[in-house]
C-alpha positions in Angstrom: -38.8 -6.0 8.4 -38.6 -3.3 5.8 -35.1 -3.2 4.1 -34.1 0.4 3.5 -31.8 1.4 0.7 -29.6 4.4 1.4 -28.1 6.2 -1.6 -25.8 9.2 -1.4 -25.5 8.8 2.4 -25.2 11.8 4.6 -23.0 11.9 7.7 -26.1 11.0 9.7 -26.8 8.1 7.4 -23.3 6.7 8.0 -23.7 7.1 11.7 -27.0 5.2 11.5 -25.4 2.3 9.6 -22.4 2.2 11.9 -24.7 2.1 14.9 -26.8 -0.7 13.3 -23.7 -2.8 12.7 -22.3 -2.3 16.2 -25.7 -3.4 17.6 -26.0 -6.7 15.7 -28.1 -5.6 12.7 -27.4 -6.7 9.1 -26.2 -4.1 6.6 -25.3 -4.7 3.0 -22.1 -2.9 2.2 -20.6 -2.1 -1.3 -17.1 -3.2 -2.2 -15.1 -3.2 -5.4 -15.7 -6.9 -5.8 -19.3 -7.7 -4.9 -21.8 -6.3 -2.4 -21.3 -7.9 1.0 -23.8 -8.8 3.7 -22.3 -7.1 6.7 -22.5 -7.9 10.4 -20.4 -7.3 13.6 -17.5 -9.6 13.1 -16.9 -9.9 16.9 -20.5 -10.8 17.7 -21.4 -14.4 17.2 -25.2 -13.8 17.4 -24.9 -11.1 14.7 -23.0 -13.5 12.4 -25.7 -16.1 13.1 -28.1 -13.7 11.4 -25.8 -13.8 8.3 -26.1 -17.6 8.1 -29.9 -17.3 8.6 -30.4 -14.6 6.0 -28.3 -16.4 3.4 -29.2 -20.0 4.3 -25.4 -20.5 4.4 -23.7 -23.6 5.8 -22.4 -22.8 9.2 -18.9 -24.3 8.7 -18.1 -21.9 5.8 -15.7 -19.2 7.0 -16.5 -15.5 6.8 -14.2 -12.6 5.7 -13.7 -9.8 8.2 -13.4 -6.4 6.5 -11.2 -3.7 8.0 -10.5 -0.1 7.0 -6.6 -0.5 7.1 -3.8 -2.9 8.0 -3.3 -1.4 11.5 -6.8 -2.4 12.5 -6.0 -6.2 12.2 -3.5 -6.2 15.0 -6.0 -7.1 17.8 -7.5 -9.8 15.6 -4.4 -11.9 15.0 -1.6 -13.4 17.0 1.1 -12.8 14.4 1.8 -10.9 11.2 4.7 -12.4 9.2 7.0 -10.3 7.0 5.4 -12.0 4.0 1.9 -11.1 5.1 2.9 -7.5 5.8 4.5 -7.3 2.3 1.2 -8.5 0.7 -0.8 -6.0 2.7 1.6 -3.2 1.8 1.3 -4.1 -1.9 -2.4 -5.1 -2.4 -4.3 -3.3 0.4 -6.7 -1.7 -0.1 -7.7 -4.2 -2.8 -9.3 -7.6 -3.7 -6.9 -9.7 -1.6 -8.0 -11.6 1.5 -5.3 -12.9 3.8 -5.8 -15.6 6.4 -3.8 -15.3 9.6 -3.7 -17.0 13.0 -6.7 -15.6 14.9 -6.6 -14.0 18.4 -9.1 -14.9 21.1 -11.0 -11.7 20.2 -12.3 -13.4 17.0 -15.2 -15.8 17.6 -15.1 -19.2 16.1 -18.3 -18.3 14.3 -16.3 -16.0 12.1 -13.8 -18.7 11.1 -16.0 -21.7 10.7 -14.1 -23.3 13.6 -10.7 -22.8 12.0 -7.7 -21.4 13.7 -7.1 -18.7 11.1 -9.2 -15.6 10.3 -9.7 -14.2 6.8 -9.1 -10.5 6.6 -9.5 -7.9 3.8 -9.3 -4.1 3.4 -11.6 -3.2 0.5 -10.6 -0.8 -2.2 -13.9 1.2 -1.9 -14.0 4.5 -0.2 -17.6 4.5 1.0 -17.1 1.0 2.5 -13.9 2.1 4.3 -15.6 5.2 5.7 -18.3 3.0 7.1 -15.8 0.5 8.5 -13.9 3.4 10.2 -17.1 4.8 11.7 -18.3 1.4 12.9 -15.0 0.8 14.7 -15.3 -3.0 14.4 -14.4 -5.6 11.8 -17.3 -6.4 9.6 -18.0 -10.0 8.5 -19.4 -9.7 5.0 -19.9 -12.6 2.6 -21.7 -11.8 -0.6 -25.2 -10.4 0.0 -27.2 -13.1 -1.8 -29.1 -16.3 -1.0 -26.4 -19.0 -0.6 -25.6 -20.7 -3.9 -27.1 -18.0 -6.1 -25.1 -15.5 -8.2 -23.4 -12.8 -6.2 -24.8 -9.3 -6.3 -22.9 -6.4 -8.0 -25.6 -3.7 -7.5 -27.8 -2.6 -4.6 -30.9 -3.7 -6.7 -29.5 -7.3 -6.9 -29.1 -7.3 -3.1 -32.6 -6.0 -2.6 -34.1 -8.7 -4.8 -32.6 -11.4 -2.6 -32.5 -9.7 0.8 -35.6 -7.5 1.1 -37.2 -8.3 4.4 -34.1 -10.2 5.7 -31.8 -7.3 6.5 -32.1 -3.7 7.9 -30.2 -1.6 5.4 -28.4 -1.6 2.0 -25.8 1.1 1.3 -26.1 1.8 -2.4 -22.8 3.0 -4.0 -23.6 2.0 -7.6 -22.2 -1.0 -9.5 -19.1 -2.9 -8.3 -16.1 -2.2 -10.5 -14.5 -5.7 -10.5 -17.6 -8.0 -10.2 -15.8 -11.1 -8.9 -14.8 -11.9 -5.3 -11.4 -11.4 -3.8 -8.5 -13.8 -4.0 -8.0 -15.6 -0.7 -4.5 -16.6 0.4 -2.8 -18.4 3.3 0.7 -17.3 4.2 3.3 -19.7 5.4 6.7 -18.0 6.0 7.9 -17.3 2.5 5.2 -19.3 0.7 1.6 -18.2 -0.3 -1.2 -20.7 -1.0 -4.1 -19.5 -3.0 -7.3 -20.9 -1.3 -9.7 -19.1 -3.8 -8.7 -17.4 -7.0 -10.1 -13.8 -7.4 -9.3 -10.2 -8.2 -5.5 -10.6 -7.6 -3.8 -13.1 -9.9 -1.1 -15.6 -9.2 1.4 -13.7 -11.3 0.7 -10.5 -9.3 1.4 -12.4 -6.1 4.6 -13.8 -7.5 5.9 -10.3 -8.0 5.9 -10.1 -4.1 6.5 -13.7 -3.0 8.7 -16.2 -4.7 6.6 -19.3 -4.1 2.8 -19.2 -4.8 0.8 -22.4 -5.1 -2.9 -23.3 -5.5 -4.5 -25.2 -2.6 -5.5 -28.8 -3.2 -9.0 -28.0 -1.7 -9.8 -26.2 -5.0 -10.3 -29.6 -6.6 -11.2 -31.7 -3.5 -14.8 -31.2 -2.5 -14.4 -33.4 0.6 -11.9 -31.1 2.2 -13.1 -28.8 5.0 -13.4 -25.3 3.5 -10.6 -22.9 4.5 -12.0 -20.1 2.4 -15.5 -18.9 1.3 -16.8 -20.2 -2.0 -14.9 -23.4 -2.0 -16.9 -26.4 -0.6 -20.5 -25.7 -1.5 -22.4 -24.9 -4.7 -22.0 -21.3 -5.5 -23.0 -18.7 -8.1 -25.6 -20.9 -9.8 -28.3 -19.4 -12.0 -31.9 -20.8 -12.1 -31.4 -22.4 -15.5 -28.9 -25.1 -16.4 -25.7 -23.6 -17.8 -23.0 -24.8 -20.2 -19.7 -23.0 -20.8 -17.9 -23.2 -24.1 -14.2 -22.2 -24.5 -12.7 -21.8 -27.9 -12.6 -19.5 -31.0 -15.8 -17.4 -31.7 -16.5 -19.6 -34.7 -16.2 -22.8 -32.6 -18.4 -21.3 -29.8 -21.1 -20.2 -32.3 -21.2 -23.6 -33.9 -21.4 -25.4 -30.5 -24.1 -23.0 -29.2 -26.2 -23.9 -32.3 -25.8 -27.6 -31.6 -26.6 -27.3 -27.9 -29.7 -25.2 -28.6 -31.3 -27.7 -31.0 -34.6 -29.0 -29.6 -34.6 -26.6 -26.7 -37.9 -24.9 -26.1 -38.1 -21.4 -24.6 -35.5 -18.5 -24.6 -31.8 -19.3 -24.3 -29.6 -16.9 -22.5 -26.2 -16.4 -24.2 -23.3 -14.6 -22.5 -20.9 -13.9 -25.4 -18.2 -11.7 -26.7 -19.0 -9.2 -29.5 -17.2 -11.4 -32.0 -19.3 -14.4 -31.1 -22.5 -12.3 -31.0 -21.9 -11.2 -34.6 -22.0 -14.9 -35.6 -25.2 -15.9 -33.7 -27.3 -12.7 -33.6 -29.6 -14.0 -36.3 -30.9 -16.7 -34.0 -34.2 -15.4 -32.5 -34.1 -18.0 -29.7 -31.0 -16.5 -28.3 -31.2 -13.7 -25.7 -27.7 -12.3 -25.7 -25.6 -10.4 -23.3 -22.3 -9.1 -24.7 -19.5 -8.7 -22.2 -16.8 -7.2 -24.5 -14.2 -8.6 -26.8 -13.3 -12.3 -27.1 -10.8 -13.3 -24.4 -11.3 -10.2 -22.2 -11.5 -11.9 -18.8 -11.8 -8.5 -17.0 -14.9 -7.6 -19.0 -16.4 -11.0 -18.6 -15.8 -10.9 -14.8 -17.4 -7.5 -14.5 -20.6 -8.8 -16.3 -20.7 -12.4 -15.2 -23.0 -12.3 -12.2 -25.0 -9.4 -13.6 -25.8 -11.5 -16.7 -26.8 -14.6 -14.7 -29.2 -12.5 -12.6 -30.6 -10.9 -15.8 -31.3 -14.4 -17.3 -33.0 -15.4 -14.0 -35.3 -12.4 -14.4 -36.1 -13.4 -18.0 -36.8 -17.1 -17.0 -34.6 -18.5 -19.7 -34.6 -22.3 -20.3 -30.9 -22.7 -20.8 -27.8 -20.5 -20.4 -24.9 -20.8 -22.8 -21.8 -18.9 -21.8 -18.5 -18.1 -23.5 -15.5 -18.9 -21.4 -11.9 -17.6 -21.4 -8.4 -19.1 -21.2 -7.6 -20.4 -17.7 -4.7 -18.1 -17.0 -4.2 -14.7 -15.3 -7.6 -13.3 -14.2 -9.2 -16.0 -16.3 -8.4 -18.5 -13.5 -10.9 -16.7 -11.2 -13.5 -16.4 -13.9 -13.3 -20.0 -15.0 -13.5 -21.0 -11.3 -16.8 -19.2 -11.0 -18.1 -20.5 -14.3 -17.2 -24.1 -13.4 -19.2 -23.8 -10.2 -22.1 -21.9 -11.8 -22.4 -24.6 -14.6 -21.9 -27.6 -12.3 -18.7 -28.4 -14.3 -20.4 -28.4 -17.7 -17.5 -26.9 -19.6 -16.7 -27.7 -23.2 -13.3 -26.9 -24.7 -13.2 -26.6 -28.5 
């Protein structure tokens, strides 16, 4: 199979992609978070192709992408007032909401769970395609399972060439980290996966917002994507250091002693100024120290770049575990196999 990349799509191109999705083919779709691997969310056989292409465990739920909140009505049995308030506030946007599924939604989409994960992306080209397809699109990140998520069409092509029919290229993703996934219970919201919408933002709409215990319990059956299994991992071992630029630079020097081969460093500009004289370091600067949004935008991109350069070790600068930093540190924890040092 030759994978075709479509850039600056014409109306005919959109029709071609919509037809492919309705007929069970795989199409990588752009969103504001990461590129998704799209398939007909009402077709179990089409979703089987997602699992095959990604090498994804079959009990991991999928997110169904829709063009607007009205289009979820056939897919669920109820929409609480709290869920409606969240949709009114955050859709389109990086928030996924799990709701009791209707019989129209196959168990394949939910990993056998009774709730379906739904999201309306804040990406115009994606929503146009969703409208044209006329079906919900199941779309986990368009990468080999466990590897860093793709934020460009080129990233998708590197992992998925020959595995899928089309890639809709709409340039780099603006956020770079997956959506927040929540479960709604009456007037309480449980965060199943931290992401592009923070706990504080949710608390502006709902009084009670909590993190799910499954975020720290690997034995729990996953209720959201990216929870149970290894995710986001680069090829080289990775260690994350959180602290001041001076403490991070000192720790990087200690960790690099005796290491042969290039070392990939994901750092702020302030830390880079302290380590740039080390010729063993191959640095990617994400922005200023503590800027979680900038780090999130560059995180997966930097890991894939280090993969291409075949670095021996990756040393990454972390951020405080609050606000959007919760989502970033969640990804860093998984990518580094919990190798995090606080200074």
